[in-house]
C-alpha positions as CSV (number, residue, x, y, z in Angstrom):
1,X,-64.6,53.9,-5.8
2,X,-64.8,50.7,-7.9
3,X,-68.0,48.7,-7.5
4,X,-68.0,44.9,-7.7
5,X,-71.3,43.2,-8.6
6,X,-71.8,39.7,-7.2
7,X,-74.7,37.7,-8.5
8,X,-76.1,34.3,-7.8
9,X,-79.0,32.3,-6.7
10,X,-80.5,32.4,-3.3
11,X,-78.5,30.6,-0.6
12,X,-75.5,30.2,-2.9
13,X,-73.0,32.0,-0.8
14,X,-73.1,35.5,-2.4
15,X,-73.5,37.3,0.9
16,X,-70.5,35.4,2.4
17,X,-68.4,36.2,-0.7
18,X,-69.5,39.9,-0.4
19,X,-68.4,40.0,3.2
20,X,-65.1,38.3,2.6
21,X,-64.3,40.7,-0.3
22,X,-65.3,43.8,1.7
23,X,-63.1,42.7,4.6
24,X,-60.1,41.8,2.4
25,X,-60.3,45.1,0.4
26,X,-61.2,47.3,3.4
27,X,-64.3,48.6,1.7
28,X,-67.8,49.0,3.0
29,X,-70.2,46.1,2.9
30,X,-73.1,47.3,0.8
31,X,-76.6,46.0,1.0
32,X,-77.9,43.5,-1.4
33,X,-79.3,45.0,-4.6
34,X,-82.8,43.6,-4.9
35,X,-84.0,46.8,-6.6
36,X,-81.6,46.1,-9.5
37,X,-83.1,42.8,-10.2
38,X,-86.6,44.4,-10.1
39,X,-85.4,47.0,-12.6
40,X,-84.0,44.3,-15.0
41,X,-87.2,42.2,-14.7
42,X,-89.4,45.3,-15.5
43,X,-87.2,46.2,-18.5
44,X,-87.6,42.6,-19.8
45,X,-91.4,42.8,-19.5
46,X,-91.5,46.2,-21.2
47,X,-89.6,44.8,-24.2
48,X,-92.1,41.9,-24.4
49,X,-95.0,44.5,-24.8
50,X,-93.4,46.1,-27.9
51,X,-96.6,47.7,-29.3
52,X,-97.7,49.2,-26.0
53,X,-94.2,50.3,-24.9
54,X,-93.3,51.8,-28.3
55,X,-95.9,54.5,-27.8
56,X,-93.7,56.0,-25.0
57,X,-90.3,54.7,-26.2
58,X,-90.1,54.5,-30.0
59,X,-86.7,52.7,-30.0
60,X,-85.1,50.0,-27.9
61,X,-82.3,52.4,-27.1
62,X,-84.7,55.0,-25.6
63,X,-86.3,52.2,-23.5
64,X,-82.9,51.0,-22.4
65,X,-81.8,54.6,-21.5
66,X,-84.9,55.0,-19.3
67,X,-84.2,51.9,-17.3
68,X,-80.5,52.5,-17.2
69,X,-81.1,55.8,-15.5
70,X,-82.9,54.1,-12.7
71,X,-80.2,51.5,-12.3
72,X,-77.4,54.1,-12.3
73,X,-79.2,56.2,-9.8
74,X,-79.7,53.2,-7.5
75,X,-76.0,52.2,-7.7
76,X,-75.0,55.9,-7.1
77,X,-77.2,56.0,-4.0
78,X,-75.6,52.8,-2.7
79,X,-72.1,54.1,-3.4
80,X,-72.9,57.3,-1.5
81,X,-74.2,55.4,1.5
82,X,-77.8,56.6,1.1
83,X,-80.8,54.4,1.3
84,X,-82.1,53.7,-2.2
85,X,-85.3,55.6,-3.0
86,X,-85.1,57.8,0.1
87,X,-85.8,61.5,-0.3
88,X,-83.3,64.0,0.9
89,X,-83.7,65.2,4.5
90,X,-85.6,68.5,4.9
């Protein structure tokens, strides 16, 4: 399955575009990815605090890898149709 990421400002028509594309391609209409924007914002803040962050992540690549794993897991959960952050059912 190929994912298409649609980005834009609030009230700019991104939800309409997503719905039109999903209907035209016959694919599921996935939820908006607010968590991804939170992950990116947190990554940006972590880079700004270089001295404090470097204690845990000595290189920019290790910091990027940490945040990339969260983003990839979130996208995988969306693609699998699971609710992001939800634990597996017992």
